[in-house]
N, CA, C and O atoms as CSV, one atom per row, in Angstrom:
chain,resi,resn,atom,element,x,y,z
A,1,MET,N,N,-18.492,209.636,31.767
A,1,MET,CA,C,-19.161,209.289,30.723
A,1,MET,C,C,-17.524,209.888,29.844
A,1,MET,O,O,-16.735,210.822,29.989
A,2,SER,N,N,-17.713,208.396,28.694
A,2,SER,CA,C,-15.929,208.434,28.020
A,2,SER,C,C,-15.812,208.928,27.400
A,2,SER,O,O,-16.818,209.248,26.767
A,3,LYS,N,N,-14.422,209.498,26.951
A,3,LYS,CA,C,-14.330,210.844,25.790
A,3,LYS,C,C,-13.510,209.701,24.799
A,3,LYS,O,O,-12.347,209.313,24.908
A,4,SER,N,N,-14.749,209.238,23.605
A,4,SER,CA,C,-14.227,208.892,22.988
A,4,SER,C,C,-13.001,209.047,21.799
A,4,SER,O,O,-12.051,208.293,21.590
A,5,HIS,N,N,-13.359,210.216,21.154
A,5,HIS,CA,C,-12.291,211.147,21.102
A,5,HIS,C,C,-10.867,211.840,20.768
A,5,HIS,O,O,-10.068,212.096,19.867
A,6,ARG,N,N,-11.175,211.976,22.368
A,6,ARG,CA,C,-9.837,212.691,22.790
A,6,ARG,C,C,-8.789,212.225,22.104
A,6,ARG,O,O,-8.815,211.013,21.888
A,7,GLY,N,N,-7.583,213.021,21.568
A,7,GLY,CA,C,-6.501,212.519,20.799
A,7,GLY,C,C,-6.806,212.036,19.117
A,7,GLY,O,O,-5.832,211.558,18.536
A,8,LYS,N,N,-7.833,212.123,18.503
A,8,LYS,CA,C,-8.436,211.320,17.709
A,8,LYS,C,C,-7.047,212.268,16.187
A,8,LYS,O,O,-6.162,211.769,15.492
A,9,GLY,N,N,-7.500,213.514,16.295
A,9,GLY,CA,C,-6.518,214.529,15.583
A,9,GLY,C,C,-5.224,213.917,15.222
A,9,GLY,O,O,-4.858,213.844,14.049
A,10,ILE,N,N,-4.298,213.333,16.538
A,10,ILE,CA,C,-3.430,213.502,16.436
A,10,ILE,C,C,-2.422,211.953,16.153
A,10,ILE,O,O,-1.222,211.725,16.311
A,11,ARG,N,N,-3.664,211.041,15.638
A,11,ARG,CA,C,-2.739,209.412,16.110
A,11,ARG,C,C,-2.838,209.464,14.755
A,11,ARG,O,O,-2.759,208.304,14.351
A,12,ASN,N,N,-3.015,210.468,13.549
A,12,ASN,CA,C,-2.127,209.744,12.411
A,12,ASN,C,C,-1.099,210.943,12.198
A,12,ASN,O,O,-0.961,211.523,11.121
A,13,LEU,N,N,-0.655,211.130,12.934
A,13,LEU,CA,C,0.947,211.518,12.732
A,13,LEU,C,C,1.802,210.954,13.324
A,13,LEU,O,O,1.773,210.509,14.471
A,14,VAL,N,N,2.966,210.936,12.247
A,14,VAL,CA,C,4.581,210.608,13.116
A,14,VAL,C,C,4.621,210.701,14.466
A,14,VAL,O,O,4.393,211.724,15.110
A,15,ASN,N,N,5.087,208.982,15.165
A,15,ASN,CA,C,4.438,208.951,17.036
A,15,ASN,C,C,3.777,209.665,17.615
A,15,ASN,O,O,4.241,210.142,18.650
A,16,HIS,N,N,2.458,210.025,17.199
A,16,HIS,CA,C,1.812,210.261,17.463
A,16,HIS,C,C,2.097,212.103,17.802
A,16,HIS,O,O,1.468,212.460,18.798
A,17,GLY,N,N,2.534,212.706,17.447
A,17,GLY,CA,C,2.778,214.415,17.597
A,17,GLY,C,C,3.810,213.798,18.141
A,17,GLY,O,O,4.487,213.930,17.121
A,18,ARG,N,N,4.418,213.321,18.751
A,18,ARG,CA,C,5.844,213.311,19.422
A,18,ARG,C,C,6.996,213.718,18.615
A,18,ARG,O,O,7.203,213.371,17.452
A,19,GLY,N,N,7.853,214.616,19.455
A,19,GLY,CA,C,9.850,214.637,18.980
A,19,GLY,C,C,10.204,215.580,19.884
A,19,GLY,O,O,9.819,215.897,21.009
A,20,THR,N,N,11.034,215.954,19.116
A,20,THR,CA,C,11.475,216.560,20.000
A,20,THR,C,C,11.386,218.652,19.857
A,20,THR,O,O,11.326,219.202,18.758
A,21,CYS,N,N,11.396,219.264,20.894
A,21,CYS,CA,C,10.588,220.565,20.253
A,21,CYS,C,C,12.070,221.762,20.325
A,21,CYS,O,O,12.973,221.932,21.145
A,22,GLY,N,N,11.719,222.369,19.076
A,22,GLY,CA,C,12.600,223.067,18.600
A,22,GLY,C,C,12.754,223.994,18.981
A,22,GLY,O,O,13.500,224.710,18.312
A,23,ARG,N,N,12.075,224.675,20.477
A,23,ARG,CA,C,12.494,225.968,20.909
A,23,ARG,C,C,13.099,225.606,22.317
A,23,ARG,O,O,13.738,226.555,22.774
A,24,CYS,N,N,13.086,224.995,22.765
A,24,CYS,CA,C,13.256,224.116,24.700
A,24,CYS,C,C,13.879,222.575,24.565
A,24,CYS,O,O,14.190,221.778,25.451
A,25,LYS,N,N,13.955,222.435,22.741
A,25,LYS,CA,C,14.417,220.807,22.986
A,25,LYS,C,C,14.755,219.678,24.202
A,25,LYS,O,O,15.641,218.888,24.529
A,26,LYS,N,N,12.937,220.334,24.805
A,26,LYS,CA,C,12.851,218.715,24.872
A,26,LYS,C,C,12.243,217.770,24.257
A,26,LYS,O,O,11.414,217.995,23.375
A,27,GLU,N,N,12.706,216.165,24.787
A,27,GLU,CA,C,12.441,215.120,24.136
A,27,GLU,C,C,11.046,214.301,24.242
A,27,GLU,O,O,10.310,214.428,25.220
A,28,ASN,N,N,10.786,213.562,23.293
A,28,ASN,CA,C,9.043,212.878,23.561
A,28,ASN,C,C,8.379,213.835,24.578
A,28,ASN,O,O,8.401,213.842,25.809
A,29,ILE,N,N,7.665,214.792,23.500
A,29,ILE,CA,C,6.888,216.026,24.150
A,29,ILE,C,C,6.003,216.273,23.212
A,29,ILE,O,O,6.599,216.687,22.217
A,30,LYS,N,N,4.903,216.220,23.051
A,30,LYS,CA,C,3.663,216.513,22.050
A,30,LYS,C,C,4.391,217.887,21.358
A,30,LYS,O,O,4.686,218.905,21.985
A,31,VAL,N,N,4.592,217.670,19.999
A,31,VAL,CA,C,5.309,219.253,19.230
A,31,VAL,C,C,4.193,219.378,18.182
A,31,VAL,O,O,4.346,218.755,17.132
A,32,LEU,N,N,3.028,220.157,18.365
A,32,LEU,CA,C,2.240,220.067,17.708
A,32,LEU,C,C,2.087,220.964,17.097
A,32,LEU,O,O,1.814,220.647,15.939
A,33,TYR,N,N,2.144,223.072,17.416
A,33,TYR,CA,C,2.398,223.839,16.793
A,33,TYR,C,C,3.194,224.008,16.599
A,33,TYR,O,O,4.134,223.623,17.294
A,34,GLU,N,N,3.401,225.120,14.863
A,34,GLU,CA,C,4.850,225.427,13.783
A,34,GLU,C,C,4.908,227.215,14.207
A,34,GLU,O,O,3.972,228.005,14.335
A,35,HIS,N,N,6.205,227.402,14.332
A,35,HIS,CA,C,5.691,229.173,14.778
A,35,HIS,C,C,7.678,228.638,13.829
A,35,HIS,O,O,8.456,227.692,13.704
A,36,GLU,N,N,7.422,230.619,13.313
A,36,GLU,CA,C,9.133,230.772,12.614
A,36,GLU,C,C,10.134,230.855,13.586
A,36,GLU,O,O,10.020,231.541,14.601
A,37,ILE,N,N,11.023,230.239,13.333
A,37,ILE,CA,C,12.487,230.548,14.404
A,37,ILE,C,C,13.421,230.856,13.827
A,37,ILE,O,O,14.020,230.115,13.048
A,38,GLU,N,N,13.673,231.810,14.051
A,38,GLU,CA,C,14.920,232.219,13.092
A,38,GLU,C,C,15.169,231.858,12.024
A,38,GLU,O,O,16.193,231.348,11.570
A,39,GLY,N,N,13.825,232.223,11.376
A,39,GLY,CA,C,13.990,232.020,9.723
A,39,GLY,C,C,13.423,230.702,9.447
A,39,GLY,O,O,13.291,230.690,8.223
A,40,GLN,N,N,13.087,229.778,9.835
A,40,GLN,CA,C,12.745,228.178,9.560
A,40,GLN,C,C,10.959,227.629,10.616
A,40,GLN,O,O,10.453,227.818,11.722
A,41,LYS,N,N,10.778,227.196,9.837
A,41,LYS,CA,C,9.544,226.829,10.088
A,41,LYS,C,C,10.430,225.916,11.297
A,41,LYS,O,O,11.588,225.499,11.296
A,42,THR,N,N,9.469,225.832,12.175
A,42,THR,CA,C,9.943,224.516,13.772
A,42,THR,C,C,8.539,224.167,14.439
A,42,THR,O,O,7.682,224.958,14.832
A,43,SER,N,N,8.529,222.764,14.465
A,43,SER,CA,C,7.515,222.509,15.320
A,43,SER,C,C,7.866,222.694,16.842
A,43,SER,O,O,9.001,222.588,17.308
A,44,VAL,N,N,7.127,222.883,17.298
A,44,VAL,CA,C,7.418,223.601,19.055
A,44,VAL,C,C,5.805,223.243,20.349
A,44,VAL,O,O,4.640,223.515,20.060
A,45,CYS,N,N,6.235,222.655,21.580
A,45,CYS,CA,C,5.816,222.347,22.202
A,45,CYS,C,C,4.407,223.653,22.838
A,45,CYS,O,O,4.494,224.881,22.830
A,46,LYS,N,N,3.133,222.714,23.363
A,46,LYS,CA,C,2.483,223.546,24.077
A,46,LYS,C,C,2.604,224.887,24.596
A,46,LYS,O,O,1.968,225.932,24.464
A,47,PHE,N,N,4.052,224.361,25.491
A,47,PHE,CA,C,4.569,225.790,26.433
A,47,PHE,C,C,5.423,226.577,26.457
A,47,PHE,O,O,5.585,227.476,27.282
A,48,CYS,N,N,6.297,226.212,25.199
A,48,CYS,CA,C,6.356,227.592,24.182
A,48,CYS,C,C,5.226,228.284,23.356
A,48,CYS,O,O,5.194,229.485,23.083
A,49,ASN,N,N,4.569,227.613,23.101
A,49,ASN,CA,C,3.520,228.337,22.160
A,49,ASN,C,C,2.998,229.084,22.935
A,49,ASN,O,O,2.031,229.519,22.311
A,50,ALA,N,N,3.002,229.439,23.717
A,50,ALA,CA,C,2.422,230.324,24.984
A,50,ALA,C,C,3.096,230.943,25.318
A,50,ALA,O,O,2.664,232.000,25.779
A,51,ALA,N,N,4.305,230.760,25.317
A,51,ALA,CA,C,5.482,231.605,25.862
A,51,ALA,C,C,5.896,232.485,24.387
A,51,ALA,O,O,6.654,233.451,24.478
A,52,ILE,N,N,5.509,232.194,23.464
A,52,ILE,CA,C,5.480,232.793,22.363
A,52,ILE,C,C,4.641,234.382,22.336
A,52,ILE,O,O,4.731,235.610,22.371
A,53,LYS,N,N,4.019,233.505,22.267
A,53,LYS,CA,C,1.983,233.752,22.289
A,53,LYS,C,C,2.180,235.431,22.956
A,53,LYS,O,O,2.043,236.525,22.408
A,54,ASN,N,N,2.581,235.027,24.458
A,54,ASN,CA,C,2.847,235.563,25.336
A,54,ASN,C,C,3.690,236.915,25.650
A,54,ASN,O,O,3.676,237.702,26.596
A,55,GLY,N,N,4.521,236.827,24.293
A,55,GLY,CA,C,5.528,237.841,23.820
A,55,GLY,C,C,7.449,237.541,24.498
A,55,GLY,O,O,8.445,238.169,24.140
A,56,LYS,N,N,7.355,236.114,25.770
A,56,LYS,CA,C,8.655,235.871,26.083
A,56,LYS,C,C,9.767,235.537,25.299
A,56,LYS,O,O,9.843,234.942,24.224
A,57,SER,N,N,10.722,236.091,26.126
A,57,SER,CA,C,12.196,236.048,24.481
A,57,SER,C,C,12.232,234.989,24.628
A,57,SER,O,O,11.605,234.373,25.490
A,58,ALA,N,N,13.463,234.234,23.291
A,58,ALA,CA,C,13.384,233.073,22.781
A,58,ALA,C,C,14.896,232.583,24.050
A,58,ALA,O,O,15.726,233.288,24.625
A,59,LEU,N,N,14.663,231.138,24.042
A,59,LEU,CA,C,15.426,230.692,25.104
A,59,LEU,C,C,17.366,231.415,25.000
A,59,LEU,O,O,17.674,232.360,24.273
A,60,ALA,N,N,17.941,230.977,25.526
A,60,ALA,CA,C,19.093,231.202,25.175
A,60,ALA,C,C,19.579,229.795,24.897
A,60,ALA,O,O,20.732,229.606,24.509
């Protein structure tokens, strides 16, 4: 069976939720999570979101 609602929540975002990650600086990656980095709200990718939640230190 097909999954017709997959990605429906990000279709209304700019570029379908894609941009540059504020932590690892990867380009054209889905940045769907917001975190406060150095006092500013920044959008991060799911890999950086997991690293932040697991207590990994910030990238240099």
